[in-house]
N, C-alpha and C positions, 0 to 999 in steps of 0.2 A: 624561538623557532617558530611558535606560532605565527608572528608576524610575518616571518618569512614565507610560511605557507598561505597566509591570506592573501601576500602580494602575488604569488603564484597562480591564487585562484580568480585572483583580479583579472590576470590574462585569459586566464581559461574562459572564466562565465562573459568576460566583456567583447572579446573579440569570435566567440564561438556564433556564426551565421546561423541563421533560422533554418538553411537547409541542411545541419547537423540533427533535426529532430528526426529524419529517414531514419537515421542509427538506433532513434531510441524505440522502435516500432511505429511510428505515424505518419502518415502519406502527407507528401507535401506537392504533390502533383496534382491537388483538386482543391476545389472549395473548402475551405475550413469552415466549420461550424460556427456559428455567429454568437456570440456572449456580451448582453448588456449586462453594464454599469448603471445602477440608478445610483445615484449616491453625491455626496459635497465634493467640492473642487478646494482641492490644496493648494495654496500659490505656491508654497513652499517644496512643492513637488515629492514629498516623501508619502503622503497619504491618499486618501481620497480616490479619486477619479485616475490621478496621474498614476497611483501605482496600481489600480485595476488594469488599466491598459498593459500598461508593464506585464505586469503576471498574467493576464490572458494570452497576448502575444509568445509568450514565452512556452505557452502549453499547446502553441500552434493553433491558436481560434484568432477567430476576427473580433476584435471590440470595439463596441459602439458605447455610448453613453447618453444620458440623461442626467441633468445637473438638476440637482434639488436642493443645492444651497451654493454661496461663493463666500469664500473664506478668504479675509486679508492677514496673512500670518506666515511667520519664519518658523526656524528651530525654536526659537526663543518663547512663543507662544501665540495666542491668537488674539488681534486686536479688532477686528471688526467681524460680524457674517451677515448676510443679505440671503434672504430667502427668497426666489423669482415667485411672484402669485401660482395657486395650483394651475389654471388656466395656460398656462405656457409650459409647464410640467405636462402635462396633457396632449398638447401639440407637439413637444419631442417625441415622445412615446408612440402617438398614433403615426405621425410620420417615419417614425423606425419601423413600426410594423407593417406599412403600406408598401416596403420595400424589402426590406432587410428582417423577415421572421427571425427572432432568438431559436437557440435549442437549450441556453440556459440562460440563468438570471441572475445576476447578484445586486442585492437591495442592501445598500449602506444607511448614512445619516438620513432620516425622515426629522426635519426640526420642529413640523408644526402638525398637529392634527390634519389640517387641512392635505396638507403633503401627503399624509399616513392615508388618509381615505380616498386620495385621487392614484395611490400604487393601488391598494387595494381593487377600487374602481377597474384598473390597465389589467389587472391578474384575472378579474374575472372575465372582462371582455375577452382577455385571450384563453381562456380555456375552455370557454365557448366557440371561439373561431378555431382555433389547431384541432388536427387531428390525431398532432403525435404530442408525445410528450413532453414538455417544455419545465426542466428542472429550476427551482427555485432557492436558492440561498437567502438567507438572511441573516445579515450581520448587524446587531441590533444595537446602535453606536448611540449609547444613551449614559455611559459614564467611562470616563479615561481609566487607562489603565492605572495612575496615579490615584483613581478612587474619586474624579469633579466630575460631577454632574452637567450633561450637555443640551438635555432636551427636557421641556416642560412634561409634569407629569399628564396631560392632557394627552400630548404628542405620544406618551407611551401607551397610555390607555385604545389610542385610535389604533396605534401599530397593532395589538393585540388583538383589536375586533375587526378590523379590516385587513391586516394583511398576513396574520399568522394564519387562517384558512387555507391560504395557497402557497404557503410555503413546506419545501421539503426538507431541510435543515436550516436550524435555528443556532448560531455560533455568537453566543455569548461570553464575554469574557467574566471573571469571577463576579467582579462587581457588579456588573449586567444581571446576572442571574439572580443575584441576591436581591437585587433590585427588582426583579421581574416577580420574586416571589415574599419579597418585604420579609427577608430574615437574612440571618448571615452563617457564612460556611466556616464552620471552625476546625473540621478535620476532611478526613478522605471520606469518611461514611458520609458527612454532610452534603457533599457534592455528588456523590451517587444517587440519594435521596431528593436531592434537589432536581438532579438531572430526568428523577422520574415525575414529579411533579409536574416539571415543564412541559413535558409530552402531554400534561393532564390539560394544559393551557390551548392544544389544538395542533401540534405542530407533530409530525412522523417521527423524526428525529431531532438530537442536539447534540453539539460539542460543546463541552466547556471549557472553555482554553485558558490558558495560563502557566507561565516556567513558575509561577507559585503553587501549585497544586501538588508537591510534593512534600511529606513528613519530615524530611531534613533538608528542603532547597538543594541536593544535590541534581534531582532532575528537573527536565521540562517536560511534564504531561498533563495530557489532555484527556477529559472522558467523553467518550462516544456511546449516545443509548440511542438505540431506536424500536420502534414498535415495530416494526416490519422485519423479517427475514427472507434475505436470497438464497437460501438453500434449503433442501428438502430436510435435511438430517443437521444436528445441531454441529457446529464448529466453536475453535476458539477465538474465532476473529469476528463472530457474528454480533453485530449491532445489537439485535435484541437480548444478548446477555450483558452488556457492558463491557467497554472495555479501555483501557488506559492504552495509549500512545505516548510512550516514552521515547526520552533520549537526552543526554548529558545537558547540563544546564550551563551555557555561555554566560560568562560574569561580565558582563555589559553594557552602557547605558544607549547604545546605539539599534534603537527597536522601533522607532516609530516609524508606524504605518503596517505594524503587523497582521492588525486587524484585518483591515482592508485589504492585506496580501493575501490571507489565508484564505478567507469567502471569495475571494474573485479566482484564484487556484484552484478551488475545491470545485465552482461552479464552472470551470474549464475543462477539468478533468470528467465533470459529470457530463458535459457537452461531448466531450471524445468519445464516451462510451455509447452516447445517445445516437450519436451518429454511423458508429461501426454496427450497432444492435438492427441497424436499419437495412443495411447489406444482405443481401442472400446469404444464406448457409453454405460454406466451402469459400467464402469472398473474406470472410472474416478474420482479424486477429484476437488469439485468445485473450491476452492481457488488458487491451484496451474494448473489447464487447463485454469484459469484467469488470469492466468498472461501475460500481455502485458506490453507494454513500461511502462506506466506511473504506474503501477503497482510495476512493476521489480525499479524505480526509486523510488518507497514510501519505498521499502524494503532495498536498499542499503542506501539509507539516515538514514534511523534505525540505522540501520549497521554500518555505517561510525558514527554518534551520539554517541551508544555507545562507540565505541573505543574511540572517542574522550575523553567522561566522562573517561576513563578507562587508558587514557596515563600518562605512566610517565617519566621523565626523566633520562635517562639512561647514556647519556653523557655531554658533557661540553655545548652542544647545545641544540637545541628543540629536543624533545622525541620525538618517531613515535605514530602514532594512535594505539591502541591497536587492535590485532586482536581475536574477541570475539566470539559469536555463532550466529545461526541464529535469527533476531530479536525477542523478547521474552519481555521486560517491556516498560509499556504504556508511559513511562515519556520518551522514545528516539524515540518513534513511529510519523511521524510528521502527521499533521494535512495540507490539503488545505484549503488554507484562501479564504473566503471571499473578505476581504480587505485586498489589499495588505499592507496596511502601518497600518491598527491598528487591535483590537481584537474585539469580538460582544461578547455582554452579553450572558449568558447564560440562557436556558429555563427551565422552571418551575422545580424543583427537586422532583425527590422521592427517597424511599428507598427501597431496595432488602426485600423481608419475613423476610429472618434470618437475616438482619442487628443488630447490638448490640447496633446503635445508640439512643440517649433516642431525638434527636431533633425532630420538628414539621411535617418535610417532610409524605406526604402521603406515605403510604405503597403500592407498587404495589404487584396485587394476585399471587398467586404461578401457576394461570391457567390463561387465557388469551384468551375464547372464541372469535372466527371471524364468525358473520353471517351473512345473506344479506337480511333478512325479517323483516320487524318491528313484526310481531307474533313470530319470534324466539328471537327476543331483549325481548320480553312480557314474554312468558315463563323462559327465563335464570333469568331475574329480582326475580324470585319467587323462584330459587334455592338457600338456603345456601351454601355458601361459593363461591359464584360468586361477585368479587369485581368489576373487571373489565369487559366491553363487546366493541369489536368494531365492527363499522359495517361497511361490505363493501359492496356497493350497486351497483348491476350489471345492464345490460342493460336497462340503463335510461340515456336519456343525457340533460332532458328538467329541466332546472335551480328551476322552481319553484316546480315541483314533486321532484325533489331531497331534498329540503329543507321542502317539507311538509313531508316526510318520516323523516328525519332527525329531527325535531322538535317533532314529537310522539314521535320516540325511547329516545329523550331526557328527556322527560315528562314521562315516563315510568322509566326511570331512576333515577330521580330525586326522582319521589317517594319512590323509594325502595332502596336509598342511593346508587346506583352503579354508579359508573363513564362510561360513554359513550366515546368511541373515534370513532373518524368519520375516515375513509380510504381515502385521496385525497381529499375529497370536505371540502376544510378548508373555503373555504366562509361560505359555508351552515353552520359547525360546530361552526363560530364565532358569527354568527346571532343567533342561535339556544343556544349559551351558552353552548356548552360542554365541559367538560373537556378536552378533547384532540385531536391531529389530527395525523395520523399515514400517512408518505407519502413513496411513493418508491423513487427511484433517478430522476428516470425521472420528476415526480410530483413534487419532492424537486427545483428542477431550475424553473420550471415555477412557483412554490410560489414565491422563490427569485425574478424571473425577475417581478413579480407583485407588489411586494413590501410586500408578505405575512408574512414574516417573523417578520418584524418588527410590522405589524396588531397583531401576536398572542402573541408575546411578551407581548405589550399594553395589551392584554387580560388577560395575565399570562396563557394561554393557554399550555397545556402540549403538547411535541412533541413528537412524534417517527418516528425513519427511517428505513427503511432495508437495510442491506448490504451482498452484495456477493464477493465481491472479497479487494482486500486491496488496491483499491486508492479508491472504493465506502467507505470502513472504514474512508480513510483518510480525504473523506468530509464529512461525516456523524460529526466525532472528531471534524472537524470545526464549526461547526454551534453550539456546544455545545448541543445536545437535552436531552429529560427528558431519554430517554431509546435510544438504540440500537438493532435492529434483525438483527440475522443472518440465513439463509434458502437457500437452503433448506437443511434441515440437513440429512433425508432420504429419499427417490424415493416417490413420491408422485401425485396422480392425480387430486388434487381439483382446480388446473391452470396448467395454459399452462405454463410451468418454463422453460426457456432457459439456466437457469445455471444444472451444474452438481452438485447431492449431495456430501454435506460437510463432512459428517461424524463428528463421537465425535470427532477427533484430533482437529478438526478446532475450536469445541466449545472450548475448552481450548486453544488454541491460541489466540482468538477473547477475552475471558478474560483475559488473559494476558494482549493485548493490549489495554483494556479498560481502563480510569481512574477506581478505584476500587468502587468510588462511584456511577457509572454509572451502572444499572442493563441492564445485556442483556437478549435479549428475543431471545427465538429460535424457529422457526416452521419449517413444513414441514415432511410429513408420520410419525410425532407423535402419533399416533392411539390407544395407550391404557397407563396403568399406566405402564407397563415394561417397553416399550420406553421413559416415560416421565422420569421415575427412573434414565434410561444410562444419557438423557442429563443434570439431574441435576447432577449426580454424573460427570459430565465431566466439568461443571462450569457454565451451566446456572442458571441463577434467575428466571425464567420466562417462562413459555411454553404456545406459543398459538397453539390452538387446532383448531380443525375443526371436521373433521368427527368423532374423537375421544366422540363429544359428541352429535351433532346432527343425528349420524347414530346410537348412542346407543339404547337399546333397553328400557332403563332408563335412564332418563337426570339427575335426582339427585343421583343416584347411580353412573352414571360413573363420576360425578363432584367430589362425593366425594371419589371415589377410584383413581381418578387422586391428587388429595389434598394430600391424604394420602401419595401416592408414592414421592411428591417431598416434601423431608425432607432437 
């Protein structure tokens, strides 16, 4: 069965034209961001700049290369290595910079101390010259995944001294991280401690990669840690907390070039985000403008995992990771693990209205009104076609008052056979025996730290989670909630939203990356039946509405029209 799936994916991956990037939320009608790869050449085509350029192109970027070494190699091994003089590397980089300035740079093998110093000098000149941010991802190619040393000690020290100060993300494998710190990692805690110590060497973020980092070998998980945060309030997906990016592990030897591919995909994702943020507000796309280091690592891991799944043996030795397409399969998109050593149980499951399943899961409504008063809950309970209501209490901090409102609404909903969801206030929802809870990313973390997820599972309370970025999606997937929501789809004035509108293409992308039996709820600027129909066509399973119901002249007619539009 797996071989048949791989064969099908081969045709999907290799026959999808680059124009398909448009359906993933990427722009194809203008100049793409430029990404440099400063790395070695793999004459076998599976790693080095050959793999880098494939990955850069797959992410919709334009790749430029500066060669640090030439290898004579095939799938069996390397027979010779030639490093060009540092002066020629300088010539390559300066020539590129004069005409094709980069938005991001991936750095790979720096085989000599002279080459490392030259790259550091170039990065310093670039930093002084450029007025815009240029992201730098360093894959410190020092030791192979099998544990063989590839560069000398002096080159390693030169890299730390000259290149680390300009690096945004360091992506060592387990052996390289151990070599940089001169100690072995024996367990999960050693990896986490090692990441903290690597930050002390001067890099702001590190991704320690390797499918061998799980306790029982069943997961392929990488550890990301950053000294910086991109959010005002803490979230589960914040790299500053340290996060484990997890996927099931594939038992295959066809993994040549995974490190090169991951770092170049990471750099490309960062380039996409940087270019998008340079646009005027109102022209940006939400998930692309929200691409920061942890988001980029999530996408890169998804890309590499798809390539590992599709990898095939070409010669006598291990085959290369396949170069595929911008991530679009839920099986390959990572989750952020709450527990680094084990999986967590799923929340109460529901199915979408259009599901053909005959199981006993409750069916989530086509529309999902969100209101802020007891009066609105009471009114909607009497409207045919309303099966789920979310209460979003505003301007109230007193716990007793909150519980009183929640209990009143629950009594009304129970009498009308309507499911009540409570926004954020999970403790009140549990006490009132409400059907479900919806949380944003910040409140999700607060709930986890208070032990709330265990309580909600014990009470069989359904859980919905908001997402706006790829890292937030990975965090939500790791919790295994009842549904995941995405927003804002269109511009909205219903609340102070700090994320740019997502657009319909991102709805399609989210539906691809979510497990098929998990409903996707969309929200934000969906003010009428026409826009509701558009998001449904793009892949949404349920439409959360506010003004489309609360500002309608006749509530019942608005609900009927919305339900009829969502088919």
